[in-house]
N, C-alpha and C positions, 0 to 999 in steps of 0.2 A: 297477581301469582298466589296461588294457596298457601305454598310454604315460605314465603318471602321472609328473610332473616331467621330461619330455622336452621337446627344443625342436627343432621341425621346420621344415625349410624346404621349400617346394613351388614348381617351377617350372613356370609354364603352369597357375597354378592357377584361372584364369578359364575353362578349358575343361572339357568335360564329365568327362573322368576326375580331372583336377587338383582340380577343384572338389568332387566324391566323395571323393576321397581325403583333401584339405585337411579336409573336415567330419567324416570319419570318425576322423583323428588327435585333433581337437578334442574328439568324443565321449568319446573313449580317454584324454583327460587332458593331451594335449600342447599346448603353447604353440605356435601355428602361426603362420610368416612367410610369407606368400603374397607370390610374385614372379611378375610379367608385364609385358608391354608397356602395358597400358594400365589406369593406375589407376581409371578409373570403373568398368570391369568387375571388379576386384579388390576394389573396396570394396563393391559388392553382395554378394559371397560374405562379407566379413568381417561385413557386417550380418547374414546368415544364421547364420553360425555363433555370433554373439554372441546372437542371439534364441534359439539352442538352449542357451546356456548355456557356450560355448566361449570360448576365449581366442586371438584373432587381431589381425594387422596386417597391412598390404599396402605394398608399395614397387615404384614401376616399375623392372624390372630387364630388360635386353636379354640373354637368355641365350645369345645368340651374341657378347657381347662380354665379353672376360676382364676388362677394367677394371671395368667395372660389376658384374658378378658378385662380384670379389673386394671390391670397395669396400661393397657391400651385407652379404655374410659377416662382413667386419669389424665392421659397425655391428651386426649380429645379436649377435655375441659381446660386444661392448661392453655391449651392453643385456642380454642374458641370461645371458652367462657361458660358454656352450658351444653347440656345434651337436651334436645328437645323431642327427639323421635329415635326409637330403637325399633328396628324390624329383623326378625329372624327367618331367612329363608334356607337355613342349613338342611342339606339333603339326609333323610332319614331311612335311606335305604328301601325306597320302592321297589326296586328290583328283586327282593326278596318275596314277591307274591307269585300266586300261580301254582303253589304245592298244596294239597290238602293238608289240613291241621294234624290229620291221623298220620300223615306220612313226613311231617317237617320236623327237622331236628329242632332241638329246645333253643339252640342259639340263633337259627334264623328267625324263630319266632320273637325272641327277647331283644335282637338287637336294634330293630326298628323303634321298640317301647322305649328302650334304656338311653339310646340316642336321642329320641324325640324330645322326651321329658327332661333329660338332663340338660341339653344345650339350651332348651327356653328356660328352664329354672336359673340356670346361671346366667345366661345374659338378661333374662327380664328382671330377675332380682339386683343384679350388679346396677342396670340401669335405674332402677327404682331407687337404689339408696341415693342417687345424685338428685334425682327428680323430686323424691320427698324433700330434700332440703331446699331446693328452688320453688317448692309448690306448684310445680306445672310439669307437664310432659305426656308423652304417647307412648306406649309400648303396643307392638302388633305383633302379634304371634300367626302362626300358620298352621292350618290344619287341611283337611279335604273332606270331600263328599263321602269318602271312605267310613268317616266316622258315623253316619246316618243312613247306612244303605238299607233298603228294603230287602225282604228275603229273598225274593227272587235274585237281587243284585248280588247278594252274599253267597248264594250257591253259585252264580256265573263268575264271580271275580275271584274266588279264593285268595282273599286279602290277607291272611295269614296274621302276621302281628303288626302290620302297617295300620290298619281300622283302630285297633288298640292303642297303637300310638297316638293317633288323632285323635282320639276320643278323651286320652289323657292329657293331650296338650289344650284341648278345650275346656276340661275340668280345673286346670291349673290356671287358666286365662282368667276364668270368673274367680277363683279363690284370691289371685293376687289384686284383680280389681277390686273385691271387697274390702281387702286390707288398706290398700294405698289410695282409695278413693277419696276418703277425708283430707288426704294433704292435696287434691287438686289434681292428681294423676290418674289417666285414663288408661285403659287396657281393652283392647278389640282383636279378636281372634278373626283372621281372614280364611274362609273356607270355600275355595273354589271346588269345581268339578275338574276332571282331568282335562289337561290342556294340549289338544293335538299336536301344536308347535314344538313341543318338548318331547315327542315320541320318536322312534327311530323303527326301521323295520316295516313288514307289510301287517299293516293294522286295519285294513279297510273293514273287515268284519266288526271288528272290536268298537271301531269308530261308529258304524251304522247302528249296531247294539245300543251305544250309549247315548248316541244323539236321539234315537226313537224314544228313548225315556225322559226326555227333557221337554218343558212346556214350550220352548223357544224353537226346538227342533235342531238344537246345535249345541256345541260344548263352548266353554268360555275362550277367549284370546287372551294372549299375555299383556296385551295392552289394555284390557278391560279389567283385569287383575291390579295392574300398575295403577290404573286410573283412580280404582275404587281405594287402593291403599293411601294415595294422596289424598282423596277426601277424608277417610277415616282420620288421617295425621293431622287434619288441618282443623282450624276453629270453628269451620262449618260443622263440624260433627261434635261440637263441644259437649253436647248431652248424651253422646253415647259412649258407654262402658259396660264391662262385663257382658258385651254382646259379641254374636257371631254373625259375621257379615256373610250373608248367603250369596255367593258367586256361582253357583250351580247351573244358572240359565233354567232353573225351575226341575232339576232332577229330584229335587229336595224342596218341599214346601212347608214352612211353618208360620 
């Protein structure tokens, strides 16, 4: 198993991506600590993971509150001895897309930016302080293809502040990687394209448009993002840091 004897903290673990990654971490042998605002939702994920043979526990943590984050990490270290993996899948208000910038209230533009960069800064640096001391660890951040859309797609999607938030998270990830790399700590940002399994409503036209813009002719699946997170967090990716893991099925190529 890729993550045997590893301790992983997952923020936003009750959401679609957080839940998928947490379950994959457990399947690969990690002891997983789920964090989120609503304990009842987290407990459902814990029960799923335990039914699959995984090891997990949950705690209510506001990933925008520095004191709450640090308190929780200290408790994890006291219980497990160390933190090997930190993954942030906190929702950064992707629902505030679809309005032209000229018509968008300032708050709707800034909320994704401020939420995204604040939660990644707080969780990333809090984990890094522990990892730097132990001289090892992996911090996984989460962006999206919105950060690198073509001109055609920017006209079509009207991403508002969401694309700015994703670009900021990627820039932060590179900066953090540069600072803590000498201590043996890695930072990798996951950049999937839109994931249809997380959508609701009648989105057939949007899905067809987006799939037509990918090399593989399809969009990524949750299990593919989760499997990639396991690989990035494992020692098999030990030479990767300051990297953006391109999980877009080829909607963006670099």
